[in-house]
N, C-alpha and C positions, 0 to 999 in steps of 0.2 A: 438574793444576797450576793451571788457570784458576779453579777453584772455591776455591782456598786463600785468596785475598784476601777472598772472601765470608764465609769461616768465621773470619776473624781476630777480629772483634768478638764473635761468640758465644763463642769460646774465651777471650777476655779477660774477658768477663762471667762465665764459669764459674770463672775463677781468682779473681775478686773474691768470688764466692759462697763459694768454698772458704776463702778467708782469714778471713772473718768467721764463717761457720757452723761451721767446725771448732772454733773457739774457743768459741762459744756452746754447741756440742754437748757439750763437756766439762762445762759447768755443768748442762745439761739432764739428762744421764745421771746425774751425781752427785746431783742433786736428786730424780731419779726422776719427772720430769714429761715423759715422752717425747713426748706428743702435744700439748704446749703450743703448738707452732707451727701445728698444724692448727686448734686452737681459735681462736688469734688471727687466722689467715687467714680463717676463717669469720666471725668478728666484723667484720673489715675488709670482707669482702664484703657483710655486712649494712649497714654504713655506706655502701658504694657504692650499694646498692639504694635506701636512703633518699634518697641524693643524687639519683638518677635520678627518684624519685617527686616530689621537690620542684622538678624542672626543671633540675638542674645538668648540665653536660656531663660524661659519664662519664670522659672523658680529661682534663678540666680540673683546675686546682689546687684548686678548691672541693671536688670529689669526693674528691680525695686527702686533703685536710685533714680532711674529715668522717670518712673511713675511719680516719684516724689518731686522731681523737678517740674513735671507738668502740674502737679498740685500747687507748687509755689507760684507758677504763672497764673493759675486760677485764683490763688490768694491775692496776688497783686491786682488782678482785674476786679475782684470783689471789693478790695480796699479802696481803689480809686473810683469805683462805681457809685460810692456813697455821695450823693449831691447835697450841698449845704441846705438848699431850700426844701429838698425832699419832694420836688414836683414829679420826679420819676422814681417809683418805688425800687429799692435795691433788689427786691424779689424778682422784678422783671429782668434785670441783668442776669440774675442767677438762673432763671428759666431759660433765657437765651443761651447762656453758656452750656447748660445741660443739653439743650436740643442740638447745638452745633457740635459738641463733643460726641454725642451719640451718633450723629450722622457721619462725622469724621471716622469714628471707630468702625462703623458699618462699612464705609469705603475701604478702610485699611484691612478689615477682616476679609473682604472680598479678594484681597491679594495674598492672604495667609490662611486659606481654608483649612489647611491641615492642623492648625494650632488653635482653632476656635474653642475647642473643649477646655483648654487652659484658661481662656478668658471667661468662659462660662463659670468655671470653678471659682475664679476670682470674684465674680459678682454674686454668685449664689452662696459660696462658702460651704463649709462642712465642719461645724463646731465639734462634732463627735470625733473627727480625725485629728484634733489638736493634740500635740505631744507636750510632755513636760518641758522640753527645751523651748518650744514656742511660747508656752505660758510664762516661763521665766524671762525670756527675752522681751515679751510684751509687757510684763510687769515692770521691768527696768525702764523701758522706753516711756511707758505711761507715768511712771514715778517721776522721771525727769521732766516730762511735760507738766505734771501736777505741781512739781516744785517751782517751775518757771511761773505758772499761773498764781501760785501762792505768794511768791515774792512781789509780783506786780498786780495782785488781786484788786487793790483799790482803784488802779487806773482802768483795768478791764471792766470792773463793775460800774464805774462812773460813766464810761463811754456807752455801756450797754443800757443803763437805766436813765441817764441824763446827759446825752451828748452835748446839749447846749451849755450846760454848766462846765463840762470838760473843755469845751472850746473857749469858754470865758476865762478859764484858768490857764490858757495858753498851751494846752496839750495838742500835739499833732495827731488829729483823729485818724488820718489815713495811715500814718506810720504804725500806730498801735493797732489799727484794724488789720494791717498786713501781718503783724506779729501774731495776732489772734488767729487769723485764717491759716497762716503758715503752720502754727502749732496744731491747729485743727486738722490740717492736711497730714501731718505725721500720724495722728490718731486714726483718721479715716483710712489711709492707705494700708495700715496694719490691720485694723478691725475688719474691714470688708473681706480681706483675704481669709480671715478666720471664721467669721460668722455670716457673711453675706450682707447685701444691702438692706433687706427688709428687717432683719434682726437688729442691725446697727441703728437703723432709723428708729425702731421702737425703743431701744435703750437710750437714745438721745432725747426723744420727744415725750414719750408716754410718762416716765417718772416726773418730769418737770410739770407737765399739764396736770397730772394727778395731785402733785403737791400744791399747785396754785389754787386748787379747790378749798384747801384748808389752811393755807399760810400765805402771808404777805411778805414776810422777811426772808431774805436769801438763806440765812442759816437754817431756818425751819424747813424751807423748801428742800434744801439739800438733805437734811435728816430724813424727811418723809420720802424723798426720791430714792435715797440709798436703801432705806428699809423696804420700800416697794420693790425695787429692782432685785434685792436679795431674795425676798420671799417668792417673787414671780419666777426667778431663775430656779429655785429649789422645786417649786411646784411644777414648772414646765419640764424639768428633767425627770421628775417623778412620774408625771403623766405620760411622758414619752416612753418610759420603761413599762409602765402599767398597761398601756394600750398598744404598745409596739408601733409608735408613731415617730416620724422625723423630729429630731430634737429641736432644731431651729424653728420650724413652723409651729411646733407645739408651744414653744416659749412665746412666739408672737401672738398666737391666739389667746394664751393665758394672760398676756399683757392687756389685750382688748377686753377680756372678761373682767379682769380686776379693775380696769379703768371704769367700765360701765357700773360695776358694783360701787366704786368710790363715788361716782357721780350720783347714783341713787341715794347713797347715804348722805351726801351733801344736800340734796334736795329735801330729804325727809327730816333730817335732824339739825342741819347747820345753816341752811339758807335763811331761815327766819331770824336767826341770831346774828348772822354776819351783816345782813343788810342794815338793821338798826345801829349796829356798831359803826359801820362806815358812815351812815347818815349822821350819827352823833359827832363823829370826827370832823365831818364837813361843816356842821353847825358850829363846832368849837373853833374851827379855823376861821370861819367868817366873823365870829365874835371877837377873836383876837385881832383880826384886821381892823374892825371898827374901833377897838380900844386904841390901837396904834394911831389910827387916823385922828381920833379925838385928842390924843396927847400931842400930836403934831400941830 
């Protein structure tokens, strides 16, 4: 019981991460850019390395804004890398950006050997060390990003789920892609410093994948993803205390175990029901097309 107050703010931080990342994960999975957060995190780390090389405090605002500027450059690259015909997968550009940023960071770190521990902390993170001030600041930032996405939710969702229709309506795909990845950069730059790459990746992808097993609509996916993220966060923090384990790694493993459980439940109880439902919807769609053709 004495350790519970100590775990309060790490748990609150995990809830905040769940809120924004489960939503962004829906877009990431629909777009098929699964590793975009890893690439942006590595680009942000490159910016932090450059900040150290030019004499900035690695924990100061200057290093943060320089890292953010690097993520904006990455956002622009990813936005303009989307090809109209899709003959080159966008994930290929993301992988190239990740590899180049990683190599450039290694080269830069070779010239700043005394500060590599700070960069390691940025990529690995330590959610147990999060403070009330960091939680409050992160909540405000993510609330602003969430409000921005809520205002333009229809445009972002249309581009993620049906880019051809968005283009037909005259929307600038690259412009809105840049806004999406730029806002994503705000989230990743802050999240990785708190929780590390692995935990942030799990919060982004696992709730969305788990929700897709049981829901087709975005609203239901979000509800399932937020519920899953909250329960996994609570279980992960509890198990880390019970067995004296690192909190971040424990939450990651709990995510994996819960996702496997959800997949087994889907196979045993829902797979046979969902398939006929989808098949019936397809048959109904074909029947409707035939009726329209007959009327024409």
